[in-house]
N, C-alpha and C positions, 0 to 999 in steps of 0.2 A: 660191869657184868650184872651186878646185883640190881641196879636201878632198872636195867632193860628187862630182867626177868620179872620184877615186881610190876613194871609197866605192862608186860605181856599178860600177867595174871589180871591186872585191872581191865584191860581190853576184853579178856575172856570172861569177865564177871566173876572171877574167882577171888573174892575179897578175903576169904579165910586163908587161902594160900598166900595171898600177898602179905597178909599180916604175919603169917608164920615165917615167911622169908625175911621180913623186916626184923622180927624178934631175933631170929637166928643171926642175922648180921650184926645187930646191936650187941648181942651176947658174945659174939666173936671179936668184939672190940675193934672192928673195922672202922676206919675213919669214915664218918658219916657226913653227908651234906643234906640239903633239903629235898633233892630230887626223889629218893626212895620214900621219904615220908609223904611227900606230895602225891606220889603214885598210890601209896597205901590209903591215904585219906580219900582220894578219888575212887579207889576200889570200893571203899566202904559206902561212899555216896551212891555208887551204881548198885551196890547190894542193899541199900536202904538201911544201913547200919550206922545211923547218926550218932548213937552213943559211943560207939567204937571209934568213929572218926574224931569225936571230941577228946577221947582218951589219948589218941595218938597226938593230936594238937597239944594236949597238956604235957605229954612226954617231951615234946619238942621244946616247949617253954622251960620245963624243969631241967632239961639237959643243956639249956642255953644255946640252942641251935637257932639259926636265922629263920625267922617265920616271915615269909614274903607274901605278896598279894596272891600269888598262885595257891599257896597253901590255905590262906584265909578264905579265898573264894571257893575252894573245894569243900572246906568245912561248912561254909554257909549253904552250899548247895546240898550237902548231906542233911543239914538241919531243915532246909526247905522240903526235901522229900519226906522228912519225918514229921512234917507240920509243926516243927519246933521253932516257931518264929521268935520267941523270946531269946533262945540261944543264938539264933542267926543275928538278931539285933545286938546281942552282947558282943559277938565277934566283930561285927561291923563297927561298933562303938569303940572297941579296943584295937582296931586295925592300925591306928596311927601310933599306938604304943608297940604293937607287934612288929611292924615293918621297920626294918633298919636300912 
């Protein structure tokens, strides 16, 4: 249910709401997988919020969640929209370490 709601926010361009839902879910100590994080990062990408997308990616790494190619691709697209090619290249370079 959480993933679907975050995805709906992403599709509606409501990246702030998507992040709010993600944060509430994490605080509620619900079992998390990559899907809600990927949707939140994609929402940030659509909202041109590349810094927030990188923060969410960093939280995933910090929480030792699986970072897959979908998550990395969304973060790279967010950087692309923000003309942050250095950060995009850093994610691409580290993808082999991120993806399990």
